[in-house]
DRENNU-241754 format. One record per atom (N, C-alpha, C): residue number from 0; residue in three letters; x, y, z. Coordinates in pm, 1 decimal. Layout:
! DRENNU-241754
  vexfi  rovo         u         v         w
    NUM   ala         X         Y         Z
...
//
This chain:
! DRENNU-241754
  vexfi  rovo         u         v         w
      0   met   12996.5    -827.3   23731.9
      0   met   12861.5    -830.0   23680.2
      0   met   12808.6    -688.1   23655.0
      1   ile   12836.2    -598.2   23748.2
      1   ile   12789.7    -460.2   23733.3
      1   ile   12860.2    -393.9   23615.8
      2   leu   12987.9    -424.1   23598.0
      2   leu   13064.2    -366.2   23487.1
      2   leu   13007.3    -410.8   23352.9
      3   ile   12966.3    -535.3   23343.0
      3   ile   12908.2    -586.7   23218.4
      3   ile   12775.2    -516.7   23188.9
      4   lys   12691.7    -496.7   23290.8
      4   lys   12565.0    -426.5   23271.5
      4   lys   12588.5    -282.1   23230.3
      5   glu   12688.5    -218.0   23292.0
      5   glu   12719.3     -79.1   23258.2
      5   glu   12771.8     -67.9   23115.1
      6   met   12856.8    -161.0   23074.3
      6   met   12908.3    -159.8   22937.6
      6   met   12796.5    -188.4   22838.2
      7   ser   12706.6    -277.9   22874.7
      7   ser   12593.5    -307.6   22787.2
      7   ser   12505.3    -184.3   22771.1
      8   tyr   12480.9    -111.8   22879.3
      8   tyr   12401.7      10.9   22873.9
      8   tyr   12471.0     116.4   22787.5
      9   leu   12601.1     132.8   22806.8
      9   leu   12675.1     232.3   22728.3
      9   leu   12676.7     195.6   22579.9
     10   leu   12690.8      67.9   22549.3
     10   leu   12691.0      23.8   22410.2
     10   leu   12554.0      46.7   22345.7
     11   lys   12447.9      14.0   22416.8
     11   lys   12312.9      37.5   22365.3
     11   lys   12289.1     186.6   22343.1
     12   lys   12331.0     267.8   22438.1
     12   lys   12312.5     412.8   22426.7
     12   lys   12391.7     468.3   22308.4
     13   phe   12514.0     421.3   22291.1
     13   phe   12597.1     468.0   22180.3
     13   phe   12539.1     425.1   22046.0
     14   leu   12491.4     300.1   22035.8
     14   leu   12431.4     253.4   21910.7
     14   leu   12303.9     330.1   21878.2
     15   tyr   12223.6     360.8   21979.5
     15   tyr   12103.7     440.8   21957.6
     15   tyr   12142.4     580.5   21910.0
     16   leu   12240.5     640.4   21973.9
     16   leu   12289.1     773.0   21935.7
     16   leu   12339.2     773.2   21791.7
     17   phe   12416.0     673.0   21755.4
     17   phe   12471.5     663.6   21620.9
     17   phe   12361.8     646.3   21516.4
     18   thr   12268.2     552.7   21539.9
     18   thr   12163.3     529.1   21440.1
     18   thr   12069.0     648.3   21428.6
     19   phe   12035.8     710.9   21538.2
     19   phe   11946.9     826.0   21533.8
     19   phe   12008.8     939.7   21453.2
     20   asn   12134.6     970.2   21478.4
     20   asn   12198.7    1081.8   21409.9
     20   asn   12230.4    1050.5   21264.2
     21   val   12263.1     927.1   21232.1
     21   val   12285.4     890.7   21091.9
     21   val   12154.1     899.5   21014.7
     22   ser   12044.9     856.1   21077.1
     22   ser   11916.1     866.7   21007.9
     22   ser   11875.9    1012.8   20988.7
     23   leu   11902.0    1098.1   21087.5
     23   leu   11876.7    1241.6   21070.9
     23   leu   11960.3    1299.0   20956.7
     24   phe   12084.8    1257.1   20947.2
     24   phe   12172.5    1306.5   20841.5
     24   phe   12123.5    1262.4   20703.8
     25   leu   12079.6    1137.5   20692.0
     25   leu   12027.9    1088.6   20563.7
     25   leu   11901.2    1163.1   20523.0
     26   ile   11813.0    1188.1   20618.9
     26   ile   11693.1    1265.8   20589.0
     26   ile   11731.4    1407.6   20547.9
     27   leu   11831.1    1464.2   20613.0
     27   leu   11879.1    1597.9   20577.6
     27   leu   11932.6    1600.5   20435.4
     28   ile   12011.3    1501.8   20397.6
     28   ile   12068.7    1497.0   20263.3
     28   ile   11958.1    1480.5   20158.1
     29   ile   11860.6    1395.3   20186.7
     29   ile   11750.9    1375.5   20091.9
     29   ile   11666.6    1502.5   20079.8
     30   gly   11639.6    1568.2   20190.6
     30   gly   11555.0    1685.9   20189.3
     30   gly   11619.6    1810.1   20132.3
     31   ile   11751.3    1815.5   20129.4
     31   ile   11821.9    1935.5   20087.1
     31   ile   11847.6    1936.5   19936.7
     32   gln   11803.4    1835.8   19864.2
     32   gln   11833.3    1819.3   19722.3
     32   gln   11799.0    1941.0   19637.3
     33   asn   11685.0    2004.4   19661.4
     33   asn   11640.6    2112.8   19575.0
     33   asn   11657.4    2250.9   19637.1
     34   ser   11743.1    2262.6   19735.5
     34   ser   11761.3    2391.0   19801.7
     34   ser   11846.2    2483.9   19715.7
     35   ser   11800.1    2606.6   19698.7
     35   ser   11875.0    2701.6   19616.1
     35   ser   11936.0    2814.6   19698.5
     36   asn   11895.9    2829.4   19825.1
     36   asn   11948.7    2934.2   19911.2
     36   asn   12082.1    2887.9   19969.7
     37   lys   12193.0    2949.0   19926.5
     37   lys   12325.4    2903.0   19968.3
     37   lys   12403.1    3016.0   20034.2
     38   lys   12483.7    2981.3   20132.9
     38   lys   12567.5    3076.0   20205.5
     38   lys   12705.0    3014.2   20227.6
     39   lys   12803.8    3099.1   20257.0
     39   lys   12936.5    3052.3   20295.3
     39   lys   12949.5    3058.8   20446.5
     40   val   13024.9    2966.3   20503.0
     40   val   13053.1    2966.5   20646.0
     40   val   13192.4    3023.5   20664.4
     41   asn   13203.7    3127.8   20745.0
     41   asn   13333.5    3188.9   20772.0
     41   asn   13401.8    3114.2   20886.5
     42   leu   13511.5    3048.1   20854.5
     42   leu   13591.2    2980.7   20955.5
     42   leu   13699.4    3077.1   21003.0
     43   ile   13781.1    3036.0   21096.3
     43   ile   13882.8    3125.8   21150.3
     43   ile   13984.5    3164.6   21043.5
     44   leu   14030.6    3068.9   20966.9
     44   leu   14136.3    3097.3   20869.6
     44   leu   14085.7    3110.3   20726.3
     45   ser   13968.5    3057.8   20696.3
     45   ser   13921.0    3060.7   20558.1
     45   ser   13768.4    3050.7   20554.9
     46   glu   13713.7    3033.4   20435.8
     46   glu   13569.7    3016.2   20416.6
     46   glu   13542.9    2881.8   20350.7
     47   thr   13422.0    2834.9   20368.6
     47   thr   13383.7    2712.0   20300.3
     47   thr   13327.4    2746.4   20162.8
     48   val   13297.0    2645.8   20086.9
     48   val   13227.3    2666.0   19959.7
     48   val   13082.6    2702.8   19990.7
     49   asn   13007.7    2742.8   19890.1
     49   asn   12866.3    2774.7   19910.9
     49   asn   12790.9    2647.7   19949.3
     50   leu   12726.3    2652.0   20064.4
     50   leu   12648.5    2539.2   20114.6
     50   leu   12504.6    2583.7   20135.6
     51   pro   12408.5    2493.6   20115.3
     51   pro   12268.7    2529.0   20144.1
     51   pro   12251.0    2563.5   20292.3
     52   thr   12170.8    2664.7   20317.8
     52   thr   12150.1    2710.8   20455.0
     52   thr   12091.4    2600.5   20542.4
     53   gly   11998.9    2523.6   20489.5
     53   gly   11939.5    2413.7   20565.4
     53   gly   12041.3    2307.6   20603.2
     54   phe   12139.6    2285.6   20516.9
     54   phe   12244.5    2188.4   20546.8
     54   phe   12330.6    2237.0   20662.7
     55   ile   12363.1    2364.9   20663.0
     55   ile   12444.4    2420.7   20771.3
     55   ile   12371.7    2408.8   20904.2
     56   val   12244.4    2445.4   20904.7
     56   val   12164.7    2436.5   21027.6
     56   val   12147.6    2291.4   21070.1
     57   gly   12120.3    2202.6   20976.6
     57   gly   12100.9    2061.7   21008.3
     57   gly   12225.5    1995.3   21063.9
     58   val   12339.7    2023.5   21004.3
     58   val   12465.1    1965.4   21053.4
     58   val   12498.3    2020.6   21191.9
     59   ser   12468.8    2147.1   21215.0
     59   ser   12490.1    2204.8   21347.9
     59   ser   12402.9    2135.1   21452.1
     60   phe   12277.3    2109.7   21416.7
     60   phe   12186.8    2040.5   21508.4
     60   phe   12234.9    1898.3   21536.7
     61   ile   12276.2    1827.3   21433.3
     61   ile   12320.2    1688.6   21450.3
     61   ile   12448.0    1682.1   21533.2
     62   ser   12543.7    1770.5   21506.5
     62   ser   12667.7    1768.4   21585.0
     62   ser   12639.7    1806.1   21730.0
     63   gly   12547.5    1898.6   21754.5
     63   gly   12509.4    1931.4   21891.7
     63   gly   12443.9    1814.5   21962.1
     64   ser   12363.7    1739.7   21888.6
     64   ser   12300.2    1621.3   21945.1
     64   ser   12404.0    1516.2   21983.7
     65   ile   12501.6    1496.3   21897.8
     65   ile   12607.1    1398.2   21926.4
     65   ile   12687.7    1438.9   22048.6
     66   phe   12737.8    1562.7   22049.4
     66   phe   12821.7    1607.0   22161.0
     66   phe   12743.6    1617.0   22291.3
     67   gly   12617.1    1657.8   22284.0
     67   gly   12534.9    1663.8   22404.4
     67   gly   12511.5    1527.2   22465.0
     68   asn   12483.1    1428.6   22381.5
     68   asn   12461.5    1292.9   22432.4
     68   asn   12589.5    1231.5   22485.3
     69   leu   12702.6    1257.7   22420.4
     69   leu   12828.7    1205.8   22472.5
     69   leu   12864.7    1271.0   22605.4
     70   leu   12832.7    1397.4   22620.3
     70   leu   12856.4    1466.6   22746.9
     70   leu   12770.1    1407.4   22856.9
     71   leu   12644.0    1377.8   22825.2
     71   leu   12555.8    1317.0   22924.3
     71   leu   12603.5    1178.5   22965.8
     72   leu   12659.1    1102.5   22872.0
     72   leu   12712.8     970.8   22907.2
     72   leu   12826.6     985.6   23006.5
     73   asp   12911.8    1084.8   22986.8
     73   asp   13025.0    1106.3   23075.5
     73   asp   12977.9    1154.2   23213.2
     74   leu   12878.1    1241.1   23217.2
     74   leu   12828.8    1291.1   23344.8
     74   leu   12761.9    1182.5   23427.5
     75   lys   12687.7    1093.8   23361.7
     75   lys   12623.7     983.8   23434.4
     75   lys   12729.2     891.9   23494.7
     76   lys   12838.9     871.9   23423.1
     76   lys   12945.1     785.4   23472.5
     76   lys   13010.7     844.7   23596.1
     77   lys   13030.9     978.0   23598.0
     77   lys   13096.0    1043.0   23710.9
     77   lys   13006.8    1049.7   23833.7
     78   thr   12874.2    1061.6   23816.6
     78   thr   12785.4    1074.5   23932.1
     78   thr   12758.5     942.1   24001.8
     79   gln   12780.7     831.6   23936.0
     79   gln   12751.7     702.1   23998.7
     79   gln   12863.4     653.9   24082.9
//
């Protein structure tokens, strides 16, 4: 019974995380339509194409939100 409640909680948390971040991404894509300020991102081996600065910042924020929430899910599991 406890396992079912825990799985239900994890599923609800994951679905909330997924919908929240997808909605943020859609708002980011809609809002970035007329951006003219573009930069390249330097990766270890190469560079990306010119991307709008707001898109780079927005994707960084969204990926941090995803990884932070997944980390918190793992920490809650270990402490219980």
